[in-house]
C-alpha angles and dihedrals in degrees: 000000000000090000093051094047090047094049097044095040090044091053091053094049090042091057089052091052090045089060090049090048092050091050093048092049099038090120097043105084095299093179094048096048103024096116093042090052088053099040102047098060093043094049092044093054094043087057095040096049098065090039091058093046097046095079090045090052092051093048093047092050090051092057101031113033095178105029122182107264097233093046090050091051092048091047094056093046091049091052092046091045090055092051092045092046092053090050088056102040102039095062088047090054091048090053090051091051091050092050092047091050091047091060093045099260115150110250101184131149095290095052093044092049091051093049095046090045089054090050092050091048092052091048090050092051090050090050092052092050093048093046093049092048091050093050093048093048094039098142096048093043091051091050090049092051092047092055102032100047099065090038092053093044089054090047090054089064090056091047089060090066097077089046091054090046090050091053092046096048102041111016140003139187118264112279129212117259119248123242107281135144136204136171111265091203093058103041130047126214112259128215112185112194113188116184119203119232095358116158115210093222092062094068125085089228089063095048103269103157097204099036120136099199105122098156096048090045089051090057088050092053092048096043144017128309119204104207098196114038117159123197121221096232137017094238138053111257101056092032094054090042087057091049093054098039103034087228134117116247091256087063104039094038098213114143098034114139115262099162118026093196095055124065088208092049095107133126120258133204115299117244094248096052115119114243133184088237093060090048092052093046091051089051091057104269122145103230128205133169126198107176146156129209126082090239088066093060115133093253088069090066103249094122095075110118096012120121089201131018128186124178108190092188090064090052091045093050089050090065093042092049090051095049090124094051112103096221090055090051090049091052090050091054099039104032111012089169089069092063101094117226128189102221121129094263089060093048091050093045090054090047092051091051090051093048091051090062099040119124106245092206095062128062117242138200114211120185118196121182117191120197099184099113091054117105135295089062122200144166119270114282097015094108136004093206126075093197123178092208090112088062088083123064087215090065102033118123102234139256118357117263119244093255123051100192110117105025133012124241122266108294094222092059091046093048094048093048092241088123114054116197130201120235090260092051091049089053089050090053090052090050091051089052091051089050089055090051089053090048092054091046089057091048092051089049089059090059093045090052090050090054089052094048091051091048089241101117096088094055100037126096107219115200119186119185139156121230093213140331135243137248123225103189094294087133099021099276140083136222122014145275094073107077141026098224116137096254086067103034102037109087138174119260121185130168130185131184113156115228093013107055121048116253116241096009119151125201112206096184120099116264132177137227085244087066093065097079097049090045092053092047093050091052088049091050092243122135113235122216115273091230098071121119089216129073133207115267093213094097088056091050091049091046093237097115121055095159115130121251126208125212124213117207120192149138109068126202109204105023147046111298120264136161123226128203114199127189126173090269109021144038128205123188126191116192126210089247093054097260115144133208127187129183133185102214094192094075098013108044091157091059095232100135115065109207099182090115090063107086096199089055102042098038097074089044091055090050091051090048091053091053100041097032098061106094122216112242089222094063121090131332120330115266123233118265092250091053092048092052091048091051092047090050087055091052087247094124133019 
């Protein structure tokens, strides 16, 4: 009887919480996760219901061995009604307390006791009504339970399907590595650390006077600093795809729009695209990824070649999406450590655990992606979740508070101009960003210390690179994904391999994020494909290659499309509507004086664009017809 009441009652309450979850997540890929939003609350309550009634059943049996059937039925429904009533009324009370506190009302112990007492009383009344109704309609209720219980248990199996699909598309548990072998003497371990939204000029190694980045600066002193590294796109998905493929976005295709109503509706890497991970795995490396950022979910194609892949943002968003589900709230109250976050400390903790179990006789490739410097920025310890929910105006919290000291306003409202900040508030936002950079420096230091403890540091290639930078009103806007100015496309790039790479070396020539993969492969003694857009940086380190390199920047997220061409001294930008921009970075490094109206300045840039901008049809996957026509309209292809 307790099982039946728990399953049927749990299903009813689960449906209620499913509706709340759908409403709360209506702007977070509702089509992609609709069935998961429905299934998780229902399954959680169907499991929680019998669990709550089991102790009541044991206690009742101890005191009444042969209870009257109707009284037993009413008893179980009263207990379940009390639990269900509390799950409904307690969040309502918490919302009232928050609203009272927001308008300055004192919410001390007396007020809280009164409100929680009211919630318990309402839940008790609901329990009495439900129990009485069940006892009065005993025969019909029993018939309902007899039919509904097996049907709902069978339905629960079907409800597991969207959960399994969710795990398979976006995130999966670490998998065991296959049997491979490689010579330890020939190939170093590799730790690739990519840091989201990291500006180069906020590190001490790049001259920031007030930087607090001792661990990143230590890697710079012990390795090589690339002073001019340009990303291929001003946002994560196409930029990281370029890092792993050595191709520009026009060749790997990741980041193209697939759903114009959904910010996450972008194309990923195709399954047959070459990646540096697959090359390392084929050469015998054990490969593991521990990342954060929804654009690095498995469905975007980054899992190819990895033996294990964990995306902590997907786990973190699971708990945020289920904020209205009772079992998630219970976990938050009883065991807050079980609620997975995606901050840098969590990434590093998972990396340290993985390194502790690594086989020292086999080379490994470990990719860590930290999202801490991404907006919204906050001080350490303020939040465990680096959610992107503020990237949509539909999910933003509201007007900015008077003080911006612990957490920044919603990025969507800042980006749209809906929130206007004073000069002091803008400075506070910059300071929060710098605090995030310090946080990620500390997290990276945890991994570096683990390498030293495991005696792996001397034979491990450490690569640290940003995917893109961040704007703080230098050109009137904030955040990234909307321009190709240097504050957004110039990123840090550091590499360290003791005994192989010179300590303290600095490379002044321009390099690209597409050069990371061929550099890693050369240091691992693996031949890269000849069709990559990127080149190894080793000739620059050795001083044997002084030839200039040109960076192509494309695929924007929040603005009209444009393509940037960056050399060591100039930048040329061609917009989708034909608008041109040209900058001479030698005397205008801040890109404040557009010289596109000067023919003698812009003409050589146009000529360079025509030569470098025309892609070879043999490189990378074929682009869609619409993309080809758009590129041809830009003069990008003929």
